[in-house]
N, C-alpha and C positions, 0 to 999 in steps of 0.2 A: 678410694680408688686411688686419689691422688697419692696420698700415703704409701700407699702398696707399690706402686708404680715407682714411684722414688726409690722404694727401699730394692725391687727388683733389679733395677739401672746401676744402684752401688753396687751390689751382691755381684752383676754382674760384671762390673767394670774391672775389680777386683779379681775376678777369677775364680770366684769362691760356689760361682749357680754353675753348676753341672746340669746337664739333660736329664742323665739318671735322678737327680734329685728334684727338680721341676717334672716330673711323670710321678714322681710318690707322691709329690704335694696334689699333686692335682687328682693322683687315684683316693687319697686320703679326701680329702674336702668333697669328692663325688660322693664316698661314703659316707662320708659325716649330713651330706644333704639329705642322699636318697634312703638312708639307715630308719629314723624317725616315719617314714612316710609307710615305711615294708612291716616296721614293729608296732606302729599304731593297732594293727588291727590284731596282733596276736595280742596286746597287751587288754583291749578293751573284752576280751573272750575269759580273759583270766578270771575267776574269782577271788575276791578281795586276799583271801588266805595265801593263795599259789600267787597272788602278785607280793603278799609282805616277803614268802618266802625266796621269792626269785631277787627281788632287792638285798637281802640279807645275805642270798650267797653272793651275788655279784659283788657286793662291799666288802666281803670277806675273804673271798679272793684278790681284790684290788689290793687287800691291805695286807696279805700274804705276799703278793709279787714286789711290793712297795719294799716291805720288807727284805725281803733275795736280793732283789736292787741296790740296796744299800748295803748290805752284807757281803757283796761280789765286791765294790769298789776299791 
């Protein structure tokens, strides 16, 4: 926590830490903390084959998005 406090102070001192950025960070952080609790019940109800298909789909979508992102840069 001390490291993150130092980072916040440093970025705030240089004026690159805007309110919009802090709000976005808080929303992403909250989603990352709440997401696993909400999806746990869904994943536990899936059959092994459906879970495998879901994971494969997510990985293919992530890879496609990475290719698209690197192509447009």
